ZADORO-378045 format. One line per 8 residues: number of its first residue (from 1); their letters; for each residue z, y, x of N, C-alpha, C, O. Coordinates in pm, 1 decimal. Layout:
REM residues N
NUM	A	Z:Y:X:Z:Y:X:Z:Y:X:Z:Y:X | ...
//
This chain:
REM residues 236
1	XXXXXXXX	-4333.0:-4034.5:-430.0:-4182.8:-4089.1:-316.3:-4048.2:-3950.0:-396.7:-4058.3:-3837.3:-445.4 | -3931.9:-4051.0:-367.8:-3809.3:-3930.5:-432.9:-3791.2:-3843.3:-307.0:-3771.7:-3906.1:-203.0 | -3793.7:-3737.8:-301.0:-3751.1:-3569.1:-223.4:-3579.8:-3572.4:-181.7:-3491.0:-3513.1:-243.0 | -3556.3:-3696.8:-7.2:-3462.8:-3695.5:14.3:-3341.7:-3588.5:11.0:-3224.4:-3610.3:41.5 | -3417.2:-3429.7:-47.4:-3277.8:-3343.4:-14.6:-3314.4:-3237.3:-173.1:-3312.5:-3122.3:-217.1 | -3345.0:-3377.4:-206.9:-3323.7:-3235.6:-357.4:-3271.9:-3136.6:-388.9:-3175.2:-3111.6:-316.9 | -3300.3:-3027.1:-505.6:-3287.6:-2924.3:-500.7:-3168.8:-2927.5:-617.2:-3179.9:-2988.7:-723.5 | -3067.1:-2859.3:-581.7:-2970.8:-2907.7:-617.7:-2937.9:-2843.5:-801.0:-2957.9:-2730.7:-846.1
9	XXXXXXXX	-2884.7:-2962.4:-867.7:-2839.1:-2885.1:-1027.9:-2777.3:-2767.7:-1038.3:-2662.9:-2746.1:-998.2 | -2924.3:-2606.6:-1147.2:-2748.7:-2552.6:-1113.0:-2644.1:-2600.7:-1257.6:-2641.2:-2696.4:-1334.9 | -2561.5:-2465.8:-1237.6:-2416.8:-2506.3:-1400.5:-2519.9:-2444.6:-1432.6:-2580.8:-2365.4:-1360.6 | -2549.8:-2479.6:-1554.1:-2543.7:-2408.6:-1709.4:-2436.0:-2299.8:-1681.9:-2478.5:-2185.0:-1669.2 | -2297.0:-2321.8:-1670.6:-2208.9:-2261.2:-1736.2:-2262.8:-2124.1:-1641.5:-2351.3:-2077.7:-1713.4 | -2258.0:-2072.0:-1568.1:-2292.5:-2039.6:-1405.9:-2431.2:-1892.3:-1483.1:-2382.0:-1779.6:-1488.8 | -2560.7:-1902.7:-1525.5:-2596.0:-1868.5:-1572.0:-2718.8:-1787.1:-1448.4:-2764.3:-1878.5:-1379.5 | -2777.3:-1655.7:-1407.2:-2807.1:-1637.3:-1338.4:-2779.4:-1470.8:-1308.9:-2847.2:-1369.7:-1290.4
17	XXXXXXXX	-2592.2:-1520.4:-1319.2:-2552.5:-1386.0:-1236.8:-2509.5:-1464.6:-1120.2:-2483.8:-1584.2:-1106.4 | -2508.6:-1334.5:-1016.9:-2584.6:-1350.3:-869.9:-2393.4:-1313.2:-845.9:-2305.4:-1239.2:-889.7 | -2415.6:-1426.9:-743.1:-2304.2:-1454.1:-689.0:-2244.3:-1259.3:-521.2:-2293.8:-1206.6:-421.6 | -2105.6:-1244.2:-618.6:-2116.0:-1071.1:-538.9:-2103.9:-1163.8:-323.7:-2095.6:-1276.0:-273.8 | -2112.1:-1004.0:-273.6:-2039.3:-1090.3:-128.7:-1892.7:-1010.6:-171.3:-1839.1:-930.3:-247.8 | -1871.7:-1123.0:-29.9:-1781.1:-1124.8:3.2:-1684.3:-1078.0:176.5:-1724.7:-1095.6:291.4 | -1580.1:-1029.9:139.1:-1615.6:-1045.1:304.2:-1489.7:-1073.7:310.9:-1402.7:-1019.6:242.8 | -1474.7:-1148.9:382.4:-1365.3:-1225.5:395.3:-1334.4:-1244.4:596.8:-1312.5:-1332.2:680.2
25	XXXXXXXX	-1350.6:-1112.4:587.9:-1253.2:-1134.3:750.2:-1142.5:-1041.0:725.0:-1124.6:-999.1:610.6 | -1027.7:-986.5:872.5:-992.0:-866.0:856.1:-1091.8:-770.2:935.6:-1099.4:-655.3:892.2 | -1179.5:-807.9:1061.3:-1287.2:-756.8:1089.1:-1365.6:-569.1:979.2:-1360.0:-446.1:975.7 | -1446.2:-731.8:895.8:-1546.8:-664.0:728.8:-1473.5:-611.4:706.4:-1510.6:-494.1:710.5 | -1308.1:-622.8:662.6:-1209.1:-557.5:570.1:-1133.1:-464.5:600.7:-1066.0:-426.4:504.9 | -1109.7:-395.6:722.5:-1064.8:-269.5:763.6:-1183.7:-109.1:894.9:-1176.5:-23.8:983.5 | -1276.6:-187.1:790.9:-1414.3:-198.2:881.2:-1372.8:29.7:858.6:-1330.8:80.4:754.6 | -1398.0:91.1:962.7:-1314.1:274.7:937.6:-1407.4:277.2:727.3:-1353.8:305.7:620.2
33	XXXXXXXX	-1502.8:248.9:747.4:-1604.5:270.1:689.5:-1595.3:237.2:507.2:-1658.3:294.9:418.6 | -1489.0:119.7:493.4:-1372.4:70.0:426.3:-1301.8:76.3:346.4:-1299.6:67.5:223.7 | -1212.6:100.1:457.2:-1042.2:89.1:412.1:-1049.0:276.3:377.3:-1151.5:344.2:382.1 | -950.3:311.2:353.5:-793.3:346.1:341.7:-693.1:297.6:376.6:-698.9:175.4:390.7 | -538.4:374.9:410.8:-486.5:358.1:460.7:-356.0:410.8:326.7:-364.9:533.3:318.4 | -298.6:383.0:274.6:-187.3:399.9:230.3:-17.0:428.0:287.9:50.5:359.8:365.1 | 15.9:553.7:216.8:159.3:500.0:326.6:207.7:512.1:190.0:157.4:586.3:105.7 | 315.1:430.1:170.6:386.7:418.9:10.6:549.4:456.6:-4.4:638.2:374.4:18.0
41	XXXXXXXX	566.4:555.1:-34.2:709.7:564.9:-2.0:822.2:629.6:109.2:943.3:617.4:90.9 | 780.5:680.5:194.1:781.5:685.2:324.3:899.0:847.3:303.1:913.1:947.8:372.8 | 953.4:807.7:190.8:986.3:1036.3:124.6:1168.0:979.7:183.0:1228.2:872.5:189.9 | 1202.3:1146.8:219.1:1405.7:1151.6:234.6:1454.3:1086.3:170.3:1539.2:1005.5:207.9 | 1400.6:1106.3:6.7:1464.1:1015.8:-54.5:1522.2:857.3:-5.8:1627.0:795.5:-24.6 | 1378.1:826.3:74.9:1457.2:691.5:101.1:1486.1:623.4:199.8:1514.4:505.1:218.6 | 1467.7:779.4:307.2:1455.1:700.1:424.8:1559.3:839.0:540.3:1583.3:827.2:660.4 | 1592.8:936.5:464.1:1650.6:952.3:555.5:1796.9:989.6:512.7:1836.9:1040.2:407.8
49	XXXXXXXX	1878.9:941.6:648.1:2031.9:991.2:547.0:2136.0:1086.5:428.6:2234.5:1061.3:359.2 | 2052.8:1199.7:453.1:2104.5:1258.6:358.0:2039.3:1201.2:226.6:2075.5:1243.7:116.9 | 1947.3:1108.6:238.9:1907.3:1055.0:138.8:1976.2:1087.8:-3.3:2089.4:1129.7:-27.5 | 1864.5:1052.9:-93.1:2040.0:991.8:-240.2:1991.7:861.1:-210.6:2039.1:869.0:-97.3 | 1943.2:755.3:-211.1:1892.3:595.0:-167.8:2034.5:569.5:-109.7:2113.5:497.2:-170.4 | 2079.7:653.8:56.4:2104.0:624.8:172.0:2336.1:665.4:48.3:2439.2:603.2:22.9 | 2278.8:794.1:27.7:2405.0:866.6:65.5:2498.7:800.0:-149.8:2614.2:758.3:-158.6 | 2413.5:812.5:-258.9:2445.0:759.0:-394.6:2422.5:608.0:-395.9:2469.1:518.1:-465.8
57	XXXXXXXX	2320.3:611.0:-277.1:2285.6:443.8:-353.0:2322.4:282.8:-245.3:2317.1:160.6:-259.2 | 2350.0:358.1:-166.8:2519.6:267.4:-55.2:2424.2:205.9:30.2:2451.5:119.5:113.6 | 2246.1:280.1:-6.0:2137.6:170.0:68.4:2101.4:142.0:220.9:1990.9:192.1:241.9 | 2162.2:68.9:358.2:2097.1:44.2:411.3:1963.9:100.3:474.0:1866.1:70.9:405.3 | 1948.5:139.4:534.3:1797.0:183.9:502.0:1746.8:113.2:712.5:1629.3:98.1:745.9 | 1800.6:100.8:756.5:1790.8:40.2:913.4:1633.7:-83.1:927.7:1600.8:-165.1:1013.4 | 1604.0:-61.7:864.4:1511.8:-165.2:881.6:1433.8:-98.7:805.5:1342.1:-180.8:802.5 | 1385.7:15.2:719.2:1274.2:60.1:699.6:1274.5:172.3:803.4:1152.8:190.4:800.6
65	XXXXXXXX	1308.2:241.4:872.9:1324.8:314.0:964.2:1334.7:256.0:1098.1:1372.4:349.9:1168.1 | 1327.7:201.2:1137.0:1264.8:107.0:1235.5:1118.3:34.8:1167.7:1065.9:-50.5:1239.2 | 1059.3:61.6:1050.6:915.3:40.9:1089.7:740.4:210.3:1094.4:617.7:219.4:1097.4 | 923.4:335.6:1089.9:864.3:349.5:1119.4:750.3:425.9:1275.7:642.2:483.9:1285.6 | 848.2:383.1:1359.5:763.8:443.8:1443.2:525.7:346.8:1440.6:416.4:392.4:1474.0 | 598.1:140.9:1351.3:446.0:96.4:1384.4:404.1:190.9:1287.8:310.1:244.5:1346.5 | 414.9:254.0:1160.5:333.8:336.9:1111.1:277.8:400.5:1110.9:180.9:435.2:1043.4 | 361.2:452.9:1241.7:320.0:653.9:1262.4:144.2:577.2:1390.8:38.9:639.1:1405.9
73	XXXXXXXX	171.2:467.4:1440.9:47.5:430.3:1519.8:-84.9:394.9:1463.7:-200.2:400.1:1506.6 | -21.1:351.8:1337.2:-135.8:300.9:1223.8:-188.7:446.6:1176.5:-311.4:456.2:1172.5 | -113.0:563.3:1139.4:-145.8:717.6:1127.9:-231.5:728.4:1226.8:-341.7:675.3:1213.3 | -190.7:818.7:1380.3:-280.8:837.4:1410.0:-361.1:756.5:1417.5:-432.0:777.5:1319.1 | -439.5:592.1:1521.8:-514.6:481.3:1490.2:-645.0:566.1:1321.4:-767.9:573.1:1320.1 | -554.1:607.0:1222.6:-659.7:589.0:1133.3:-699.9:670.8:1170.5:-819.5:664.1:1198.8 | -615.6:819.7:1198.1:-750.9:978.6:1217.9:-862.1:964.1:1302.0:-968.1:1023.5:1282.2 | -827.2:832.0:1462.3:-871.9:825.7:1566.5:-1000.2:762.3:1450.3:-1120.3:772.2:1475.5
81	XXXXXXXX	-955.6:710.1:1347.2:-1102.3:621.4:1356.4:-1217.8:610.6:1204.9:-1308.3:545.8:1152.4 | -1092.3:777.5:1187.4:-1209.3:862.6:1071.1:-1147.4:743.5:882.9:-1220.8:727.1:785.5 | -1043.9:704.2:893.6:-967.3:616.4:834.0:-869.5:700.5:709.5:-747.8:711.1:694.4 | -996.4:755.9:626.9:-921.4:824.8:513.5:-720.0:727.4:459.2:-689.1:622.2:403.3 | -627.3:867.4:531.7:-471.9:829.2:511.5:-400.7:895.3:352.7:-397.9:996.5:282.6 | -368.1:804.8:358.5:-326.6:861.1:114.1:-181.3:845.0:157.6:-141.8:757.4:234.5 | -111.5:932.3:104.4:5.2:883.3:126.6:58.8:940.7:0.3:38.0:1049.8:-52.6 | 145.8:822.5:-40.7:188.6:764.3:-236.2:338.4:780.2:-229.4:431.4:711.3:-187.6
89	XXXXXXXX	321.6:930.8:-302.9:454.4:932.4:-291.9:594.6:961.2:-353.9:646.6:1071.9:-339.7 | 677.0:824.2:-447.4:764.6:825.5:-550.1:783.9:1014.5:-579.5:820.2:1110.9:-512.1 | 730.7:988.2:-732.0:762.8:1152.6:-792.4:845.2:1110.2:-939.6:795.3:1050.2:-1034.7 | 1006.9:1167.9:-925.2:1016.7:1243.7:-1088.5:993.7:1441.5:-1129.6:1005.3:1555.9:-1085.7 | 961.3:1371.6:-1225.3:984.6:1500.3:-1315.9:1078.8:1589.1:-1357.9:1100.5:1553.2:-1473.6 | 1152.8:1689.7:-1333.1:1220.3:1736.9:-1425.0:1265.4:1756.9:-1560.4:1200.0:1820.5:-1643.0 | 1374.5:1704.0:-1583.0:1433.5:1695.9:-1764.7:1398.8:1600.5:-1775.7:1342.0:1622.5:-1882.7 | 1369.5:1446.9:-1748.5:1267.3:1316.9:-1734.2:1109.4:1348.7:-1808.1:1037.8:1260.2:-1855.0
97	XXXXXXXX	1084.9:1456.4:-1806.3:956.9:1516.0:-1821.6:887.7:1400.7:-1799.3:803.8:1370.0:-1884.0 | 916.7:1270.4:-1625.3:892.0:1161.0:-1632.0:892.3:1020.9:-1684.8:807.4:932.5:-1696.1 | 1075.2:1038.9:-1725.2:1073.4:873.1:-1725.6:1021.5:852.2:-1977.5:969.9:914.4:-2070.3 | 1079.5:742.1:-1949.6:1057.2:662.4:-2055.7:1187.3:520.8:-2068.8:1232.1:450.8:-1978.0 | 1212.0:519.1:-2184.5:1290.1:460.7:-2212.5:1348.7:334.9:-2061.4:1429.2:321.9:-1969.2 | 1195.5:249.1:-2156.9:1228.7:143.7:-2031.3:1220.6:154.4:-1894.7:1276.0:69.1:-1825.4 | 1177.7:219.2:-1859.2:1197.5:295.9:-1694.1:1314.4:330.2:-1723.3:1387.6:242.4:-1677.5 | 1359.8:388.8:-1761.1:1528.9:447.3:-1759.4:1622.9:361.4:-1676.0:1689.8:373.2:-1573.4
105	XXXXXXXX	1582.0:220.1:-1818.1:1686.4:114.9:-1810.2:1646.6:38.7:-1709.9:1739.3:-22.3:-1656.6 | 1567.6:24.8:-1676.3:1510.5:-75.4:-1530.9:1640.9:42.7:-1409.0:1750.9:-5.0:-1381.1 | 1584.9:242.6:-1333.9:1638.7:253.7:-1292.0:1747.6:207.0:-1293.7:1784.6:136.0:-1200.2 | 1806.0:226.6:-1370.5:1944.4:240.7:-1369.7:2004.8:95.2:-1347.6:2124.3:72.9:-1328.2 | 1928.3:22.6:-1352.1:2074.1:-106.7:-1309.5:1957.7:-176.4:-1183.0:1943.4:-295.0:-1153.7 | 1864.4:-18.3:-1108.0:1858.9:-75.7:-971.9:1941.1:-137.8:-851.0:2059.1:-172.4:-855.2 | 1877.4:-143.1:-770.9:1971.2:-251.5:-575.1:1938.3:-79.2:-529.2:1827.1:-30.6:-508.3 | 2091.4:1.0:-521.1:2063.2:98.8:-490.0:1990.4:204.8:-443.5:1952.7:257.4:-338.8
113	XXXXXXXX	1983.9:218.8:-598.3:1909.1:359.3:-571.5:1932.1:398.9:-721.2:1979.3:313.8:-796.7 | 1900.8:525.2:-768.6:1946.7:633.3:-868.4:1820.8:670.3:-919.4:1705.0:642.5:-888.4 | 1893.6:766.8:-1038.1:1802.0:778.1:-1056.1:1708.2:827.2:-1033.1:1602.0:770.0:-1008.7 | 1740.0:1016.6:-1037.7:1622.7:1132.7:-1032.3:1655.6:1135.6:-868.4:1744.7:1199.8:-812.9 | 1561.5:1050.8:-810.5:1483.7:1040.7:-634.4:1395.9:1084.5:-707.6:1350.8:1087.6:-822.2 | 1379.5:1136.0:-548.4:1201.9:1188.1:-529.7:1163.1:1307.6:-693.6:1080.6:1320.8:-784.1 | 1284.6:1365.1:-642.5:1235.3:1528.5:-768.9:1097.2:1621.0:-732.6:1044.7:1643.2:-623.5 | 1074.2:1648.8:-818.0:861.8:1663.3:-824.6:933.0:1822.8:-705.7:1008.2:1897.9:-767.8
121	XXXXXXXX	916.5:1847.2:-609.8:931.1:1971.6:-491.8:1050.8:1911.8:-451.1:1035.2:1821.3:-533.1 | 1137.7:1887.2:-406.9:1193.4:1843.0:-367.7:1176.9:1880.7:-227.3:1069.5:1926.8:-188.5 | 1318.6:1857.0:-115.0:1340.2:1798.4:4.4:1363.0:1708.5:-14.3:1418.5:1694.6:94.7 | 1382.2:1559.8:-85.4:1383.0:1493.2:-105.4:1184.6:1390.5:-164.1:1154.3:1272.1:-149.6 | 1138.7:1454.6:-197.7:1058.6:1412.8:-236.1:952.1:1381.8:-145.8:857.6:1316.8:-190.3 | 952.0:1429.5:12.2:843.4:1477.9:87.8:898.0:1376.9:169.7:1002.4:1312.0:176.4 | 745.3:1390.4:255.1:751.6:1288.0:331.1:853.4:1235.4:473.0:956.5:1182.8:431.0 | 849.8:1237.0:551.8:956.2:1208.1:672.3:877.9:1330.0:729.2:769.8:1372.9:689.1
129	XXXXXXXX	987.8:1396.7:874.4:924.1:1469.6:926.2:871.1:1371.6:1055.9:804.6:1408.6:1152.6 | 904.8:1281.3:1036.2:771.1:1150.9:1185.7:676.2:1166.9:1121.5:576.4:1213.4:1176.7 | 672.9:1126.8:951.6:506.0:1077.9:941.4:493.7:1141.3:812.9:477.2:1095.5:699.8 | 511.3:1310.7:878.5:524.0:1453.5:773.9:257.5:1468.7:836.6:182.6:1499.7:929.2 | 256.6:1409.9:671.4:127.7:1472.6:657.6:20.8:1561.0:733.8:65.8:1653.6:801.4 | -158.8:1536.1:728.7:-185.4:1633.6:803.3:-237.7:1734.7:693.5:-176.0:1729.9:587.1 | -371.3:1851.4:704.7:-396.1:1909.7:596.2:-463.8:1835.3:572.8:-455.8:1837.8:450.0 | -610.4:1679.1:620.8:-680.0:1598.9:574.2:-663.6:1507.5:512.9:-743.7:1429.6:461.2
137	XXXXXXXX	-486.3:1513.1:515.3:-455.1:1348.0:413.3:-443.1:1403.1:280.7:-402.5:1506.6:228.0 | -498.4:1284.3:245.3:-424.8:1260.6:58.7:-282.2:1273.9:79.9:-221.0:1236.0:179.8 | -214.4:1354.9:-65.3:-148.6:1314.5:-133.6:-167.6:1210.5:-305.0:-270.9:1246.4:-361.6 | -91.1:1100.3:-384.7:-97.2:1049.3:-510.9:45.8:1115.4:-519.8:68.2:1169.5:-411.5 | 133.0:1129.0:-592.1:199.1:1152.3:-687.1:205.4:1014.8:-783.4:109.1:962.3:-839.4 | 329.5:976.1:-786.7:315.2:832.5:-843.3:440.6:858.7:-931.7:515.2:943.6:-882.8 | 494.5:789.5:-1087.2:569.3:817.8:-1110.4:666.4:648.9:-1183.4:743.4:646.0:-1279.5 | 619.9:524.0:-1088.6:675.7:454.5:-1061.1:622.3:346.5:-989.2:530.1:349.6:-907.7
145	XXXXXXXX	726.3:197.4:-1048.0:681.7:169.0:-887.8:502.1:159.6:-787.5:469.1:170.3:-669.4 | 419.6:130.8:-937.1:298.9:58.2:-877.0:217.8:254.8:-867.5:266.5:345.9:-934.5 | 86.6:276.9:-765.5:43.1:358.0:-704.0:-50.9:420.0:-826.5:-79.7:536.0:-856.0 | -97.8:248.7:-904.3:-199.0:330.2:-944.7:-216.5:324.4:-1135.1:-308.8:320.2:-1216.5 | 10.3:328.8:-1137.4:-33.7:390.1:-1271.7:46.1:521.0:-1310.2:156.5:571.3:-1289.6 | -111.7:557.4:-1400.7:-65.9:676.1:-1421.6:-88.4:782.0:-1321.7:-13.1:876.8:-1299.0 | -227.6:748.6:-1250.9:-202.6:822.0:-1120.4:-335.1:814.6:-1113.0:-402.1:730.2:-1172.6 | -400.7:944.5:-1004.3:-529.3:911.1:-997.7:-598.5:869.9:-860.4:-715.2:894.0:-829.6
153	XXXXXXXX	-531.7:822.8:-806.7:-537.4:737.3:-624.0:-695.2:604.4:-702.3:-799.5:587.0:-639.3 | -674.4:555.0:-800.9:-777.1:488.7:-841.6:-910.8:575.1:-770.5:-952.1:579.1:-654.6 | -956.9:641.8:-897.9:-1052.9:755.0:-863.1:-1096.4:805.5:-716.2:-1205.4:787.5:-661.9 | -939.8:899.4:-646.0:-1027.8:896.8:-548.7:-1012.7:813.4:-444.2:-1027.9:876.6:-339.7 | -974.9:627.7:-414.3:-1021.9:573.8:-338.3:-1185.6:599.8:-357.2:-1265.9:646.9:-276.7 | -1216.2:525.0:-568.4:-1356.4:531.6:-553.5:-1458.0:643.9:-506.1:-1572.6:628.5:-464.0 | -1406.6:726.9:-518.8:-1445.0:837.7:-428.9:-1548.9:836.3:-296.6:-1664.4:836.6:-254.1 | -1387.9:834.2:-266.6:-1403.2:822.9:-74.8:-1510.9:649.0:-47.4:-1531.5:597.4:62.4
161	XXXXXXXX	-1564.8:590.6:-196.3:-1558.6:466.7:-163.1:-1525.0:388.4:-80.3:-1580.9:349.5:22.2 | -1464.5:373.0:-109.6:-1325.6:241.1:-37.6:-1322.0:180.7:-116.3:-1314.7:219.0:-233.1 | -1328.0:-1.5:-56.0:-1331.7:-105.2:-107.3:-1206.1:-221.8:-22.3:-1244.8:-338.7:-21.8 | -1119.9:-206.6:19.3:-999.6:-158.3:47.3:-857.8:-135.2:64.1:-835.9:-64.5:-34.3 | -778.3:-144.3:107.0:-701.4:-65.5:46.1:-516.4:-102.7:163.6:-414.5:-136.0:103.1 | -516.0:-89.8:290.1:-392.1:-131.6:360.9:-230.5:-38.2:274.5:-198.3:79.6:258.8 | -193.4:-119.9:253.0:-56.0:-64.6:201.6:95.5:-82.4:329.7:128.7:-173.4:405.6 | 134.5:9.9:309.3:270.1:10.3:448.7:382.0:135.3:362.9:347.0:222.6:283.5
169	XXXXXXXX	503.2:108.3:406.4:559.3:88.6:383.6:710.6:98.4:233.4:697.6:9.0:149.7 | 752.0:131.2:225.2:906.7:108.7:92.5:882.3:67.4:-3.9:765.1:34.1:-21.0 | 959.0:52.6:-91.3:996.4:-145.7:-76.0:888.7:-194.8:-29.7:786.8:-126.2:-37.4 | 882.5:-356.9:44.5:795.9:-445.5:55.0:769.6:-490.0:-89.9:664.3:-484.6:-153.6 | 950.6:-557.6:-144.5:941.7:-604.9:-275.3:955.4:-518.3:-439.6:990.4:-549.9:-553.3 | 916.4:-422.8:-385.8:888.2:-287.4:-538.4:798.9:-220.0:-528.9:756.5:-221.2:-644.4 | 683.8:-109.3:-430.3:667.6:-1.4:-472.8:525.1:-56.7:-407.7:409.0:-45.5:-447.1 | 593.9:-133.1:-270.0:409.9:-179.0:-230.0:366.6:-310.9:-217.8:278.4:-349.0:-140.8
177	XXXXXXXX	463.4:-415.0:-335.0:383.7:-471.8:-390.0:294.3:-466.0:-461.7:185.9:-523.9:-455.7 | 355.0:-356.6:-575.0:302.7:-362.0:-764.4:155.0:-246.3:-694.8:45.8:-197.9:-724.5 | 262.2:-255.6:-582.3:97.6:-125.3:-608.6:-53.4:-222.6:-511.9:-174.3:-204.9:-527.0 | 21.2:-324.6:-414.3:-122.3:-434.6:-338.8:-129.5:-538.3:-522.2:-191.1:-641.6:-548.2 | -72.5:-483.7:-579.4:-80.7:-685.8:-690.3:-173.1:-580.7:-746.8:-284.9:-630.6:-760.1 | -168.3:-404.3:-800.3:-276.9:-367.5:-899.0:-352.9:-326.4:-799.0:-414.2:-231.1:-847.1 | -386.5:-339.9:-689.2:-502.5:-299.2:-626.8:-615.1:-381.7:-661.3:-723.6:-352.3:-711.5 | -545.1:-538.3:-607.6:-624.1:-649.2:-587.0:-631.2:-649.3:-802.9:-662.8:-724.8:-894.9
185	XXXXXXXX	-614.5:-606.2:-795.9:-688.0:-649.6:-1006.6:-758.9:-551.1:-992.1:-856.7:-574.9:-1063.0 | -778.8:-411.1:-924.2:-871.3:-298.9:-911.6:-985.6:-363.9:-901.1:-1092.2:-335.9:-956.0 | -948.6:-498.6:-791.2:-1083.7:-538.4:-718.9:-1069.6:-493.3:-613.3:-1185.2:-476.1:-574.7 | -964.4:-441.4:-490.6:-1010.6:-412.9:-391.4:-921.9:-524.5:-292.7:-801.8:-551.8:-292.4 | -1004.4:-561.4:-232.8:-908.8:-590.0:-38.4:-827.1:-527.7:-62.2:-835.6:-414.1:-108.7 | -728.2:-586.9:-36.0:-526.7:-556.2:-11.0:-537.4:-649.8:165.0:-605.6:-751.0:181.1 | -489.9:-612.2:227.6:-447.1:-567.2:351.3:-272.4:-538.5:324.8:-227.9:-448.0:254.2 | -207.8:-618.3:384.5:-21.8:-575.1:414.0:-27.0:-563.4:572.8:-31.8:-655.6:654.2
193	XXXXXXXX	-24.0:-366.2:605.9:62.5:-533.7:780.9:206.6:-502.3:721.2:262.5:-421.2:647.4 | 235.1:-624.4:803.6:417.6:-711.5:807.2:547.6:-630.6:874.4:670.6:-634.6:877.5 | 476.7:-583.0:906.5:510.2:-497.9:1038.4:532.4:-270.3:1011.9:592.9:-167.5:1042.3 | 472.4:-306.1:968.8:451.0:-163.8:877.4:555.1:-176.1:753.7:614.3:-68.8:742.3 | 601.9:-281.3:646.7:691.1:-280.4:564.2:780.0:-289.5:572.5:825.3:-297.1:686.7 | 855.6:-294.3:476.5:1039.3:-307.8:470.7:1106.0:-336.0:351.2:1048.2:-321.6:243.5 | 1235.0:-379.0:359.5:1293.7:-320.9:239.8:1476.0:-310.3:284.3:1553.5:-319.7:379.5 | 1469.5:-283.8:134.3:1671.0:-359.0:166.0:1748.9:-486.4:245.5:1828.0:-517.3:334.6
201	XXXXXXXX	1689.2:-518.0:173.8:1682.4:-758.0:147.3:1531.5:-776.4:236.3:1422.6:-792.9:181.4 | 1548.7:-770.9:350.9:1435.2:-866.0:456.9:1431.2:-949.5:370.7:1320.1:-932.1:320.6 | 1500.2:-1066.5:295.8:1443.1:-1227.8:314.3:1336.2:-1170.7:147.7:1228.0:-1226.4:129.4 | 1377.3:-1080.5:62.9:1240.7:-1074.1:15.9:1172.1:-969.8:-24.8:1127.9:-943.3:-136.6 | 1165.7:-903.0:91.7:1046.9:-863.7:181.2:1003.3:-990.8:200.1:914.0:-1024.5:122.3 | 1065.6:-1134.1:340.1:960.8:-1163.6:367.0:892.2:-1329.4:221.0:792.9:-1400.7:206.5 | 1054.6:-1303.0:139.5:936.7:-1342.4:47.2:838.5:-1277.5:-51.0:780.9:-1356.5:-125.8 | 810.3:-1152.3:-63.5:734.3:-1078.9:-123.9:572.1:-1121.7:-23.0:462.9:-1150.0:-72.2
209	XXXXXXXX	616.4:-1110.9:161.5:485.7:-1140.9:185.1:389.5:-1306.4:231.0:290.9:-1357.5:284.2 | 521.8:-1326.1:155.0:451.2:-1542.4:145.6:379.2:-1559.9:53.8:295.3:-1648.1:35.5 | 412.4:-1467.4:-14.0:328.5:-1474.3:-174.5:182.0:-1396.0:-213.2:85.6:-1418.8:-286.2 | 241.8:-1250.3:-83.8:31.8:-1179.9:-98.0:-52.5:-1250.9:-9.2:-170.9:-1233.5:19.8 | 34.0:-1337.4:29.9:-99.9:-1400.8:202.1:-149.4:-1474.1:75.7:-241.9:-1437.1:3.3 | -37.2:-1634.9:54.4:-116.2:-1704.8:-47.5:-240.4:-1615.2:-168.7:-361.4:-1606.4:-147.8 | -195.6:-1581.1:-242.4:-237.7:-1572.6:-375.3:-354.4:-1418.4:-378.9:-448.2:-1410.2:-458.2 | -322.4:-1318.8:-284.4:-342.6:-1193.9:-310.3:-364.4:-1086.3:-213.5:-403.1:-993.8:-285.0
217	XXXXXXXX	-362.1:-1041.8:-86.3:-350.8:-1040.5:72.2:-442.5:-1110.2:155.0:-511.0:-1212.4:151.9 | -413.6:-1002.4:240.2:-486.0:-1075.8:413.5:-334.4:-1037.8:447.9:-304.0:-934.1:389.0 | -197.4:-1105.7:549.1:-113.3:-990.8:589.6:-115.5:-1077.8:776.4:-152.8:-1187.5:817.8 | -35.5:-917.3:860.0:-72.8:-935.0:952.1:9.1:-806.8:1033.4:92.8:-727.3:990.9 | -45.3:-820.9:1152.8:40.2:-722.5:1223.5:-32.5:-591.2:1248.6:-154.6:-575.7:1244.6 | 30.8:-527.5:1266.7:-21.8:-372.0:1287.6:-120.7:-350.9:1345.5:-210.7:-274.9:1309.7 | -114.4:-433.5:1468.3:-127.0:-427.9:1596.2:-290.1:-440.4:1540.1:-397.5:-380.6:1547.2 | -243.5:-531.5:1494.7:-467.3:-649.6:1521.3:-553.5:-487.9:1396.6:-653.9:-420.6:1419.8
225	XXXXXXXX	-488.6:-483.9:1315.5:-555.3:-298.6:1215.2:-633.8:-217.1:1391.7:-741.3:-223.4:1451.3 | -540.3:-169.1:1405.3:-516.9:-81.9:1501.6:-595.3:-104.2:1578.4:-695.1:-32.2:1579.7 | -577.4:-260.9:1716.6:-747.3:-323.6:1774.7:-889.9:-296.6:1720.6:-971.7:-223.5:1776.6 | -915.6:-382.2:1574.2:-1050.4:-358.8:1543.5:-1034.0:-170.9:1574.8:-1093.5:-118.6:1669.0 | -953.2:-98.1:1487.5:-1007.0:-8.0:1494.7:-1113.8:122.6:1593.3:-1212.2:195.9:1583.8 | -991.2:73.7:1696.1:-1045.2:147.1:1802.8:-1151.2:90.8:1937.9:-1197.2:146.2:2037.8 | -1165.5:-128.7:1846.5:-1261.4:-79.5:1876.1:-1444.4:-49.9:1873.7:-1548.3:-32.7:1937.5 | -1356.1:-65.3:1703.5:-1432.6:59.5:1647.2:-1503.6:153.4:1741.4:-1601.1:132.1:1813.4
233	XXXX	-1457.9:222.6:1730.3:-1535.6:326.1:1787.0:-1533.4:384.8:1999.7:-1580.7:486.1:2051.1 | -1443.9:244.4:2076.9:-1560.5:207.3:2107.4:-1653.0:199.0:2129.3:-1697.6:257.1:2228.2 | -1754.5:100.0:2025.7:-1928.3:37.0:2052.6:-1945.4:177.8:1956.6:-2001.3:153.8:1849.5 | -1903.9:330.4:1978.8:-2031.9:440.4:1887.6:-2033.4:504.1:1981.5:-2105.5:603.8:1987.3
//
């Protein structure tokens, strides 16, 4: 008799490798014991009216300033839910100690920016007053667009047993994108709250989010994340 429900023929190319567990929904990904919130480059030199990119680079920071209240809500929600908050801040070491030829070449041609932004220890490097870190928050200094390049960010995340990074900050199409892409390459789930990121060119912002949504990240409003965290707190 022919078996009406025959067992599937094993694919010999897969061998005996176990299929990894996949987190497929936003509530699974941003669960407080799995997620970390990354606040990227919300520094005076990028956002304060006296910052170098505004004064010397001629950058319009209005779109970036507009997302600060949303980021404040995300940070407060993370603190309440016990989600680690990691400030990933661009840093330039004095006397070109963190520079290279390729980096200086690219930076010299960067739109609405300057080479000597966020000098280590300066006011320009500090996070804006509206988002000042608490003593429990973590600071990671980065020297390139990505928060993972030459930093301890991956070590910190793995030490905290985090599997998801929530990337918020500026600029969406530069440092946020570089950090998010590399997080994905390091096998983290990536979530981007679209209204907690901004760029000097919001068309580039939108194009970056469209690519992220189709290729490597979950993209949506910050309110969805905050609501999940609030619901988790209520169930405790």
